[in-house]
ROVO-828320 format. One record per residue (C-alpha): residue number from 1; residue in one letter; x, y, z. Coordinates in steps of 0.25 Angstrom, whole numbers, plus 5000, padded with zeros to 4 digits. Layout:
// residues N
<nr NUM rest A px X py Y pz Z>
...
// end
This chain:
// residues 207
<nr 1 rest M px 5000 py 5000 pz 5000>
<nr 2 rest I px 5011 py 5010 pz 5003>
<nr 3 rest T px 5017 py 5007 pz 4989>
<nr 4 rest Q px 5004 py 5010 pz 4983>
<nr 5 rest I px 5002 py 5023 pz 4991>
<nr 6 rest K px 5016 py 5027 pz 4986>
<nr 7 rest N px 5012 py 5025 pz 4972>
<nr 8 rest S px 4999 py 5033 pz 4974>
<nr 9 rest V px 5005 py 5045 pz 4980>
<nr 10 rest K px 5018 py 5047 pz 4971>
<nr 11 rest E px 5010 py 5054 pz 4960>
<nr 12 rest I px 5004 py 5063 pz 4970>
<nr 13 rest Y px 5017 py 5067 pz 4977>
<nr 14 rest E px 5024 py 5069 pz 4963>
<nr 15 rest N px 5014 py 5080 pz 4960>
<nr 16 rest Y px 5020 py 5088 pz 4972>
<nr 17 rest D px 5033 py 5096 pz 4972>
<nr 18 rest A px 5046 py 5089 pz 4977>
<nr 19 rest S px 5044 py 5093 pz 4991>
<nr 20 rest H px 5032 py 5084 pz 4993>
<nr 21 rest D px 5034 py 5073 pz 4982>
<nr 22 rest F px 5034 py 5058 pz 4983>
<nr 23 rest Q px 5049 py 5059 pz 4988>
<nr 24 rest H px 5044 py 5067 pz 5000>
<nr 25 rest I px 5034 py 5055 pz 5003>
<nr 26 rest E px 5045 py 5045 pz 5002>
<nr 27 rest R px 5054 py 5053 pz 5012>
<nr 28 rest V px 5043 py 5054 pz 5022>
<nr 29 rest F px 5040 py 5039 pz 5020>
<nr 30 rest Q px 5054 py 5037 pz 5023>
<nr 31 rest N px 5054 py 5046 pz 5036>
<nr 32 rest A px 5041 py 5039 pz 5041>
<nr 33 rest E px 5048 py 5025 pz 5039>
<nr 34 rest A px 5060 py 5030 pz 5048>
<nr 35 rest I px 5050 py 5035 pz 5059>
<nr 36 rest L px 5041 py 5023 pz 5058>
<nr 37 rest E px 5053 py 5014 pz 5062>
<nr 38 rest T px 5053 py 5021 pz 5076>
<nr 39 rest E px 5038 py 5021 pz 5077>
<nr 40 rest P px 5034 py 5006 pz 5077>
<nr 41 rest T px 5019 py 5009 pz 5081>
<nr 42 rest A px 5016 py 5018 pz 5069>
<nr 43 rest D px 5007 py 5012 pz 5058>
<nr 44 rest K px 5017 py 5011 pz 5047>
<nr 45 rest E px 5007 py 5010 pz 5036>
<nr 46 rest V px 4999 py 5023 pz 5040>
<nr 47 rest V px 5012 py 5031 pz 5041>
<nr 48 rest R px 5017 py 5026 pz 5027>
<nr 49 rest I px 5004 py 5029 pz 5020>
<nr 50 rest A px 5003 py 5043 pz 5027>
<nr 51 rest V px 5017 py 5046 pz 5023>
<nr 52 rest L px 5013 py 5043 pz 5008>
<nr 53 rest L px 5000 py 5051 pz 5008>
<nr 54 rest H px 5004 py 5063 pz 5017>
<nr 55 rest D px 5006 py 5073 pz 5006>
<nr 56 rest V px 4997 py 5068 pz 4995>
<nr 57 rest S px 4987 py 5079 pz 4999>
<nr 58 rest D px 4997 py 5089 pz 5004>
<nr 59 rest K px 4991 py 5103 pz 5006>
<nr 60 rest K px 5003 py 5109 pz 4999>
<nr 61 rest Y px 4998 py 5102 pz 4986>
<nr 62 rest T px 4983 py 5100 pz 4986>
<nr 63 rest D px 4971 py 5105 pz 4993>
<nr 64 rest N px 4964 py 5092 pz 4995>
<nr 65 rest K px 4966 py 5078 pz 5001>
<nr 66 rest D px 4962 py 5070 pz 4989>
<nr 67 rest N px 4974 py 5062 pz 4987>
<nr 68 rest E px 4976 py 5059 pz 5002>
<nr 69 rest N px 4961 py 5054 pz 5004>
<nr 70 rest R px 4962 py 5046 pz 4991>
<nr 71 rest L px 4974 py 5039 pz 4994>
<nr 72 rest I px 4970 py 5036 pz 5009>
<nr 73 rest D px 4957 py 5031 pz 5005>
<nr 74 rest S px 4963 py 5022 pz 4995>
<nr 75 rest L px 4971 py 5015 pz 5006>
<nr 76 rest N px 4968 py 5001 pz 5010>
<nr 77 rest I px 4969 py 5004 pz 5025>
<nr 78 rest S px 4960 py 5006 pz 5037>
<nr 79 rest E px 4952 py 5019 pz 5038>
<nr 80 rest A px 4959 py 5022 pz 5051>
<nr 81 rest K px 4972 py 5021 pz 5044>
<nr 82 rest K px 4967 py 5030 pz 5033>
<nr 83 rest N px 4963 py 5040 pz 5043>
<nr 84 rest H px 4976 py 5039 pz 5051>
<nr 85 rest I px 4983 py 5042 pz 5038>
<nr 86 rest R px 4975 py 5054 pz 5035>
<nr 87 rest E px 4977 py 5059 pz 5049>
<nr 88 rest I px 4992 py 5058 pz 5047>
<nr 89 rest I px 4992 py 5065 pz 5034>
<nr 90 rest S px 4985 py 5077 pz 5040>
<nr 91 rest S px 4995 py 5078 pz 5051>
<nr 92 rest V px 5008 py 5078 pz 5043>
<nr 93 rest S px 5008 py 5093 pz 5038>
<nr 94 rest F px 5014 py 5104 pz 5046>
<nr 95 rest N px 5004 py 5114 pz 5041>
<nr 96 rest G px 5012 py 5126 pz 5046>
<nr 97 rest G px 5013 py 5120 pz 5060>
<nr 98 rest N px 4998 py 5116 pz 5061>
<nr 99 rest Q px 5000 py 5102 pz 5058>
<nr 100 rest L px 4990 py 5092 pz 5064>
<nr 101 rest P px 4995 py 5083 pz 5075>
<nr 102 rest A px 5001 py 5069 pz 5071>
<nr 103 rest K px 4993 py 5061 pz 5081>
<nr 104 rest T px 4998 py 5047 pz 5078>
<nr 105 rest I px 5012 py 5041 pz 5076>
<nr 106 rest E px 5010 py 5038 pz 5062>
<nr 107 rest A px 5006 py 5053 pz 5060>
<nr 108 rest K px 5019 py 5057 pz 5067>
<nr 109 rest I px 5027 py 5048 pz 5058>
<nr 110 rest V px 5022 py 5054 pz 5045>
<nr 111 rest R px 5023 py 5068 pz 5050>
<nr 112 rest D px 5037 py 5067 pz 5055>
<nr 113 rest A px 5041 py 5059 pz 5042>
<nr 114 rest D px 5035 py 5070 pz 5033>
<nr 115 rest R px 5041 py 5081 pz 5041>
<nr 116 rest L px 5055 py 5075 pz 5041>
<nr 117 rest D px 5054 py 5077 pz 5026>
<nr 118 rest A px 5052 py 5091 pz 5028>
<nr 119 rest I px 5065 py 5094 pz 5035>
<nr 120 rest G px 5080 py 5091 pz 5033>
<nr 121 rest A px 5086 py 5091 pz 5019>
<nr 122 rest I px 5074 py 5086 pz 5012>
<nr 123 rest G px 5065 py 5096 pz 5019>
<nr 124 rest I px 5074 py 5107 pz 5014>
<nr 125 rest A px 5073 py 5102 pz 5000>
<nr 126 rest R px 5058 py 5100 pz 5001>
<nr 127 rest T px 5056 py 5114 pz 5006>
<nr 128 rest F px 5063 py 5120 pz 4994>
<nr 129 rest A px 5056 py 5111 pz 4984>
<nr 130 rest Y px 5042 py 5115 pz 4990>
<nr 131 rest G px 5046 py 5130 pz 4990>
<nr 132 rest G px 5051 py 5129 pz 4976>
<nr 133 rest A px 5038 py 5122 pz 4971>
<nr 134 rest K px 5030 py 5133 pz 4978>
<nr 135 rest G px 5039 py 5145 pz 4973>
<nr 136 rest R px 5044 py 5148 pz 4987>
<nr 137 rest K px 5056 py 5157 pz 4991>
<nr 138 rest L px 5068 py 5149 pz 4996>
<nr 139 rest Y px 5068 py 5158 pz 5008>
<nr 140 rest D px 5063 py 5172 pz 5012>
<nr 141 rest N px 5071 py 5178 pz 5024>
<nr 142 rest D px 5059 py 5188 pz 5026>
<nr 143 rest E px 5049 py 5178 pz 5028>
<nr 144 rest E px 5043 py 5176 pz 5042>
<nr 145 rest V px 5043 py 5162 pz 5047>
<nr 146 rest R px 5029 py 5159 pz 5052>
<nr 147 rest V px 5028 py 5152 pz 5066>
<nr 148 rest K px 5013 py 5150 pz 5066>
<nr 149 rest M px 5004 py 5149 pz 5054>
<nr 150 rest T px 4991 py 5142 pz 5050>
<nr 151 rest E px 4992 py 5130 pz 5040>
<nr 152 rest E px 4986 py 5140 pz 5029>
<nr 153 rest E px 4997 py 5150 pz 5032>
<nr 154 rest Y px 5008 py 5139 pz 5031>
<nr 155 rest R px 5003 py 5134 pz 5018>
<nr 156 rest S px 4999 py 5147 pz 5011>
<nr 157 rest K px 5012 py 5156 pz 5013>
<nr 158 rest N px 5023 py 5153 pz 5002>
<nr 159 rest T px 5035 py 5154 pz 5012>
<nr 160 rest A px 5049 py 5153 pz 5008>
<nr 161 rest S px 5055 py 5139 pz 5009>
<nr 162 rest V px 5065 py 5143 pz 5020>
<nr 163 rest T px 5054 py 5148 pz 5028>
<nr 164 rest H px 5047 py 5135 pz 5028>
<nr 165 rest F px 5059 py 5129 pz 5036>
<nr 166 rest Y px 5055 py 5138 pz 5047>
<nr 167 rest E px 5040 py 5137 pz 5046>
<nr 168 rest K px 5040 py 5122 pz 5046>
<nr 169 rest L px 5053 py 5113 pz 5043>
<nr 170 rest L px 5061 py 5118 pz 5055>
<nr 171 rest L px 5049 py 5115 pz 5064>
<nr 172 rest L px 5047 py 5100 pz 5060>
<nr 173 rest K px 5059 py 5094 pz 5068>
<nr 174 rest D px 5052 py 5098 pz 5081>
<nr 175 rest L px 5038 py 5093 pz 5076>
<nr 176 rest M px 5043 py 5079 pz 5073>
<nr 177 rest T px 5034 py 5069 pz 5081>
<nr 178 rest T px 5042 py 5055 pz 5081>
<nr 179 rest E px 5055 py 5053 pz 5087>
<nr 180 rest K px 5061 py 5048 pz 5074>
<nr 181 rest G px 5055 py 5060 pz 5066>
<nr 182 rest K px 5062 py 5069 pz 5077>
<nr 183 rest Q px 5075 py 5062 pz 5075>
<nr 184 rest M px 5075 py 5063 pz 5060>
<nr 185 rest A px 5071 py 5078 pz 5060>
<nr 186 rest E px 5083 py 5082 pz 5068>
<nr 187 rest D px 5094 py 5081 pz 5057>
<nr 188 rest R px 5084 py 5086 pz 5046>
<nr 189 rest H px 5081 py 5099 pz 5055>
<nr 190 rest A px 5095 py 5102 pz 5057>
<nr 191 rest F px 5098 py 5101 pz 5042>
<nr 192 rest M px 5087 py 5111 pz 5039>
<nr 193 rest E px 5093 py 5121 pz 5049>
<nr 194 rest T px 5107 py 5119 pz 5043>
<nr 195 rest F px 5101 py 5122 pz 5029>
<nr 196 rest L px 5093 py 5134 pz 5034>
<nr 197 rest N px 5106 py 5140 pz 5040>
<nr 198 rest Q px 5114 py 5137 pz 5028>
<nr 199 rest L px 5103 py 5143 pz 5019>
<nr 200 rest K px 5102 py 5156 pz 5028>
<nr 201 rest N px 5118 py 5158 pz 5027>
<nr 202 rest E px 5117 py 5156 pz 5012>
<nr 203 rest I px 5105 py 5166 pz 5011>
<nr 204 rest E px 5113 py 5176 pz 5019>
<nr 205 rest G px 5126 py 5174 pz 5012>
<nr 206 rest R px 5133 py 5168 pz 5023>
<nr 207 rest A px 5136 py 5154 pz 5017>
// end
C-alpha cells in the first residue's frame, strides 16, 4: 500500500516547486523512519501514510483538500486510522506559530520529520528555492521580523527569504517534540546560524 500511495502522490508533488516536490517527501519519510526507531509504540503505517500525504493539499499551492480527501478515502484501512491521518496532517503546518497541537506520538513524529527538512543545509536550499519561485527578495535589511502574527498575515506577506529564517526556521529547534527530533535538530540549527552569520558578513562587505 505504501508503494501504491507513493506512485499516486508523485504526480501531485511534481507540480510544486523544488521546495515541496517529491524529493522533499522522500527526505521527510527518511527522517520519520529514523525517529520511528526510537518510538516503538508508534503506528508505523499511520506515520508513513501521513508523511506521504501531508502536503498533497498544501495551502501554499491549493485552496482545497480534494487530493487529501480523495487519497485518504481510497485507502484500505479503518475509519479510525483515516481520521487519525487527517488529524496528523492538520497539525503539521507551522501557520505562523498558530499550529494545532500534535496530540499523538504519530503526529509528533510526522511534524518533527517535516520540520527537520525545513532546517539545516536542505532547509536553506528549500527556503531560497521557494523564495525564487515566488519572486521574493533574497534579503531585506529594512524588513521588520514579525514575532506575533495570524495565519493569514503569515501567508499573505511576501517577505524576503532571509526574514523567513527569523520568523520560522530558527524557532523550530525548540519546537521539536520527540527526543530523536530534538537531537537531529541541533546540528541543523547550528549550521543555519553559521550560514546566516557568513551571509551577513558578505552583505556588509566584511568577508
